[in-house]
DRENDO-1510 file (C-alpha; in Angstrom, 1 decimal, always signed):
<recs>
REC; n; res; u; v; w
REC; 1; MET; +34.7; +33.2; +7.6 .
REC; 2; LYS; +31.0; +34.1; +7.3 .
REC; 3; ARG; +30.5; +33.0; +3.4 .
REC; 4; LEU; +31.9; +29.6; +4.4 .
REC; 5; CYS; +29.3; +29.3; +7.1 .
REC; 6; SER; +26.6; +30.3; +4.9 .
REC; 7; GLY; +28.0; +27.8; +2.4 .
REC; 8; GLY; +27.8; +24.5; +5.1 .
REC; 9; LYS; +24.2; +26.0; +6.3 .
REC; 10; THR; +23.4; +25.7; +2.1 .
REC; 11; VAL; +25.1; +22.7; +2.0 .
REC; 12; ALA; +23.4; +21.2; +5.2 .
REC; 13; PHE; +19.4; +22.7; +4.1 .
REC; 14; ARG; +19.9; +20.2; +0.9 .
REC; 15; ALA; +21.3; +17.4; +2.2 .
REC; 16; LEU; +18.3; +17.3; +4.8 .
REC; 17; PHE; +16.0; +18.6; +1.4 .
REC; 18; LEU; +17.7; +14.9; +0.2 .
REC; 19; LEU; +16.9; +13.2; +3.0 .
REC; 20; ALA; +13.4; +14.3; +3.6 .
REC; 21; LEU; +12.7; +13.6; +0.1 .
REC; 22; LEU; +14.4; +9.9; -0.1 .
REC; 23; ALA; +12.0; +9.5; +3.4 .
REC; 24; GLY; +9.0; +10.9; +1.4 .
REC; 25; ILE; +9.5; +7.6; -1.3 .
REC; 26; CYS; +10.3; +5.2; +0.8 .
REC; 27; TRP; +7.1; +5.6; +3.1 .
REC; 28; ALA; +5.1; +5.6; -0.6 .
REC; 29; GLY; +6.6; +3.1; -2.7 .
REC; 30; PRO; +4.2; +2.7; -6.2 .
REC; 31; ILE; +1.0; +0.5; -5.7 .
REC; 32; ALA; +1.6; -3.1; -6.0 .
REC; 33; VAL; -1.0; -4.3; -8.7 .
REC; 34; VAL; -2.5; -2.0; -10.8 .
REC; 35; PRO; -5.7; -3.2; -12.7 .
REC; 36; GLN; -6.4; -2.7; -16.9 .
REC; 37; ASP; -9.6; -1.5; -18.0 .
REC; 38; GLY; -12.5; -3.0; -15.4 .
REC; 39; ILE; -15.5; -2.0; -14.5 .
REC; 40; ILE; -17.1; -0.6; -11.4 .
REC; 41; GLY; -19.6; -3.1; -8.8 .
REC; 42; SER; -20.7; -2.8; -5.5 .
REC; 43; ASP; -23.0; -4.6; -3.6 .
REC; 44; LEU; -25.0; -4.7; -0.8 .
REC; 45; ARG; -23.7; -7.4; +1.3 .
REC; 46; PRO; -21.0; -7.2; +3.3 .
REC; 47; TRP; -18.1; -9.1; +1.6 .
REC; 48; MET; -14.2; -10.1; +2.3 .
REC; 49; ILE; -12.4; -9.1; -1.1 .
REC; 50; GLY; -9.0; -8.9; -2.8 .
REC; 51; TRP; -6.7; -11.2; -4.7 .
REC; 52; GLN; -3.7; -13.8; -3.6 .
REC; 53; PHE; -0.2; -12.4; -5.0 .
REC; 54; SER; +3.0; -13.9; -4.7 .
REC; 55; VAL; +6.5; -12.4; -3.6 .
REC; 56; SER; +9.7; -13.6; -5.2 .
REC; 57; SER; +12.4; -11.5; -3.0 .
REC; 58; PRO; +12.0; -9.5; -0.1 .
REC; 59; ILE; +9.7; -6.7; +0.1 .
REC; 60; THR; +8.7; -3.8; +2.5 .
REC; 61; VAL; +4.9; -3.0; +2.5 .
REC; 62; THR; +4.9; +0.7; +3.1 .
REC; 63; GLY; +1.0; +1.1; +2.4 .
REC; 64; LEU; -1.9; -0.1; +2.7 .
REC; 65; ALA; -4.8; +1.0; +0.8 .
REC; 66; TYR; -8.2; +0.7; -0.6 .
REC; 67; TRP; -10.3; +2.0; -3.9 .
REC; 68; ASP; -11.7; +5.3; -3.8 .
REC; 69; GLU; -13.9; +5.1; -7.4 .
REC; 70; ASP; -13.9; +9.0; -7.8 .
REC; 71; GLY; -10.9; +10.0; -6.1 .
REC; 72; ASP; -13.9; +12.3; -3.7 .
REC; 73; GLY; -14.0; +10.4; -0.4 .
REC; 74; LEU; -14.0; +6.6; +0.2 .
REC; 75; GLY; -18.0; +6.5; +2.0 .
REC; 76; GLU; -16.6; +4.1; +4.8 .
REC; 77; ALA; -13.9; +2.9; +6.6 .
REC; 78; HIS; -12.4; -0.3; +5.1 .
REC; 79; ASN; -10.4; -3.0; +6.8 .
REC; 80; VAL; -7.4; -4.0; +4.9 .
REC; 81; GLY; -4.6; -6.9; +5.4 .
REC; 82; ILE; -2.5; -9.1; +4.2 .
REC; 83; PHE; -3.1; -12.9; +5.1 .
REC; 84; ASP; -0.4; -16.3; +5.0 .
REC; 85; SER; -2.2; -17.7; +1.7 .
REC; 86; GLY; -1.1; -21.1; +3.4 .
REC; 87; THR; -2.0; -21.0; +6.9 .
REC; 88; GLY; -4.9; -17.8; +6.5 .
REC; 89; THR; -3.0; -16.0; +9.2 .
REC; 90; LEU; -3.7; -12.1; +9.6 .
REC; 91; LEU; +0.2; -10.8; +9.2 .
REC; 92; VAL; -0.6; -7.2; +9.1 .
REC; 93; SER; -3.4; -4.3; +9.0 .
REC; 94; ALA; -4.8; -1.1; +9.0 .
REC; 95; THR; -8.0; +0.9; +9.1 .
REC; 96; VAL; -8.1; +3.1; +5.7 .
REC; 97; PRO; -10.6; +5.9; +7.0 .
REC; 98; SER; -13.2; +7.4; +5.1 .
REC; 99; GLY; -13.3; +10.9; +3.6 .
REC; 100; THR; -10.1; +12.0; +2.2 .
REC; 101; VAL; -7.8; +12.2; +5.5 .
REC; 102; ALA; -6.1; +9.2; +3.4 .
REC; 103; LEU; -3.4; +10.1; +1.1 .
REC; 104; LEU; -5.1; +9.5; -2.8 .
REC; 105; MET; -2.4; +7.3; -4.6 .
REC; 106; GLY; -3.2; +5.9; -8.4 .
REC; 107; GLY; -7.0; +6.1; -7.5 .
REC; 108; PHE; -6.7; +3.9; -4.2 .
REC; 109; ARG; -6.6; +5.8; -0.7 .
REC; 110; VAL; -3.3; +4.7; +1.6 .
REC; 111; VAL; -2.1; +4.5; +5.1 .
REC; 112; PRO; +1.0; +4.3; +5.9 .
REC; 113; ILE; +2.7; +0.8; +7.5 .
REC; 114; SER; +5.7; -0.9; +7.3 .
REC; 115; TYR; +6.1; -4.7; +7.1 .
REC; 116; VAL; +8.7; -6.9; +5.3 .
REC; 117; LEU; +7.5; -9.6; +3.5 .
REC; 118; ILE; +9.4; -12.9; +2.4 .
REC; 119; PRO; +9.5; -15.1; -0.3 .
REC; 120; GLY; +6.0; -17.1; -0.9 .
REC; 121; THR; +2.3; -16.4; -1.1 .
REC; 122; TYR; -0.2; -14.0; +0.5 .
REC; 123; VAL; -3.7; -13.6; +0.2 .
REC; 124; ILE; -4.6; -9.3; +1.0 .
REC; 125; GLY; -8.3; -8.5; +1.8 .
REC; 126; GLY; -10.5; -5.9; +2.2 .
REC; 127; GLN; -13.4; -5.4; +4.6 .
REC; 128; GLN; -16.9; -4.2; +2.7 .
REC; 129; SER; -19.7; -3.4; +4.8 .
REC; 130; SER; -21.9; -1.9; +2.3 .
REC; 131; ASP; -22.7; -1.1; -1.3 .
REC; 132; ALA; -21.2; +2.8; -0.2 .
REC; 133; ASP; -17.7; +2.7; -2.4 .
REC; 134; GLY; -17.5; +1.0; -5.6 .
REC; 135; VAL; -14.9; -1.8; -6.4 .
REC; 136; TYR; -12.6; -2.5; -9.9 .
REC; 137; LEU; -13.3; -5.5; -10.6 .
REC; 138; GLN; -13.2; -7.6; -13.6 .
REC; 139; ALA; -10.1; -6.0; -15.4 .
REC; 140; LEU; -8.7; -7.3; -18.8 .
REC; 141; SER; -5.5; -7.7; -17.1 .
REC; 142; VAL; -3.1; -6.1; -13.9 .
REC; 143; THR; +0.5; -4.7; -14.4 .
REC; 144; SER; +2.3; -5.8; -11.3 .
REC; 145; ILE; +5.7; -4.4; -10.0 .
REC; 146; ALA; +8.7; -6.0; -9.7 .
REC; 147; GLY; +9.0; -9.1; -7.5 .
REC; 148; VAL; +5.2; -9.1; -6.8 .
REC; 149; THR; +3.2; -11.7; -9.4 .
REC; 150; TYR; -0.6; -11.6; -9.3 .
REC; 151; LEU; -2.6; -14.7; -8.7 .
REC; 152; GLU; -5.9; -14.9; -8.5 .
REC; 153; GLU; -9.1; -13.3; -7.2 .
REC; 154; ARG; -10.6; -13.6; -3.9 .
REC; 155; GLU; -13.8; -12.8; -2.1 .
REC; 156; LEU; -15.7; -14.2; +0.8 .
REC; 157; GLN; -19.5; -13.3; +1.7 .
REC; 158; THR; -19.1; -12.7; +5.8 .
REC; 159; SER; -19.1; -9.6; +7.7 .
REC; 160; SER; -16.0; -10.9; +9.6 .
REC; 161; PHE; -12.7; -10.2; +8.9 .
REC; 162; VAL; -11.0; -13.0; +7.5 .
REC; 163; MET; -9.2; -14.6; +4.4 .
REC; 164; PRO; -11.2; -14.4; +1.5 .
REC; 165; THR; -10.8; -18.0; +0.2 .
REC; 166; ASN; -12.8; -18.3; -2.6 .
REC; 167; ASN; -12.2; -17.6; -6.1 .
REC; 168; ALA; -14.6; -17.1; -8.8 .
REC; 169; PRO; -15.7; -19.3; -11.8 .
REC; 170; GLY; -14.6; -17.5; -15.0 .
REC; 171; SER; -12.1; -15.3; -15.9 .
REC; 172; GLU; -12.5; -12.4; -13.6 .
REC; 173; ILE; -9.0; -10.8; -12.0 .
REC; 174; GLY; -9.3; -8.6; -9.1 .
REC; 175; ILE; -11.4; -7.2; -6.9 .
REC; 176; PHE; -9.6; -3.9; -6.6 .
REC; 177; GLY; -10.8; -2.9; -3.2 .
REC; 178; PRO; -7.7; -3.6; -1.1 .
REC; 179; ASN; -4.0; -3.0; -2.7 .
REC; 180; PHE; -0.8; -2.2; -1.0 .
REC; 181; THR; +2.1; +0.2; -1.9 .
REC; 182; THR; +5.7; -1.3; -1.7 .
REC; 183; VAL; +9.2; -0.7; -1.8 .
REC; 184; PRO; +12.7; -3.2; -2.1 .
REC; 185; GLU; +13.8; -4.2; +1.7 .
REC; 186; PRO; +17.1; -2.3; +1.0 .
REC; 187; ALA; +14.7; +0.8; +1.5 .
REC; 188; SER; +14.2; -0.1; +4.5 .
REC; 189; PHE; +17.9; +0.5; +5.4 .
REC; 190; LEU; +17.7; +3.7; +3.6 .
REC; 191; LEU; +15.0; +5.0; +6.2 .
REC; 192; VAL; +17.6; +4.0; +8.9 .
REC; 193; THR; +20.0; +5.9; +7.3 .
REC; 194; VAL; +18.1; +8.9; +7.0 .
REC; 195; ALA; +16.9; +9.0; +10.7 .
REC; 196; GLY; +20.3; +8.6; +12.2 .
REC; 197; LEU; +21.9; +11.1; +9.5 .
REC; 198; ALA; +19.2; +13.8; +10.1 .
REC; 199; PRO; +19.9; +15.1; +13.7 .
REC; 200; GLY; +23.4; +15.1; +12.9 .
REC; 201; LEU; +22.7; +17.9; +10.1 .
REC; 202; LEU; +20.6; +19.3; +12.3 .
REC; 203; ARG; +23.5; +19.7; +14.9 .
REC; 204; LYS; +25.5; +21.1; +12.2 .
REC; 205; LEU; +22.8; +23.9; +11.1 .
REC; 206; ARG; +22.6; +24.8; +14.8 .
REC; 207; ARG; +26.4; +25.2; +14.6 .
</recs>
């Protein structure tokens, strides 16, 4: 009987570990759009910078991010938001803090959020108040996750947190700056399932 109880605890522990792992995967997700072969630039003037993109199927945005050039911490905090491209309405936003507090993923500092984007066209914008942090620009190409399509660079010289509306002339790709992490929308169901199953497994462990 003791062996059966011990085995049950082992199974429960393994199940909890798997659920925790799945939950971690869900919140983090991959960086949505990754620039390739660009340069690092900065500007003393305040800007809203970013890029326009489209979504072909529902996705859950799990984090908002800002580029950390050397991975050694941001020099200042940056407000990052996703706007409806047609109306300029701010849909979701977060502040990526200075320093190394936020999780580093693929060169970007990420703070967790949860917001579902339905198919449509959007703009991600990041606020840069000074030249404290360099941004990734003039990429030769970008790699996007499934369901997300990069469209064009956006910028606006302003100290206000608004959607960047201008597109630089020429073939400049990006300004990264801001980015986001995401998972396909069904993953939000998995998070709910994890939350529902975990208490039951904990009760089994106590028994």
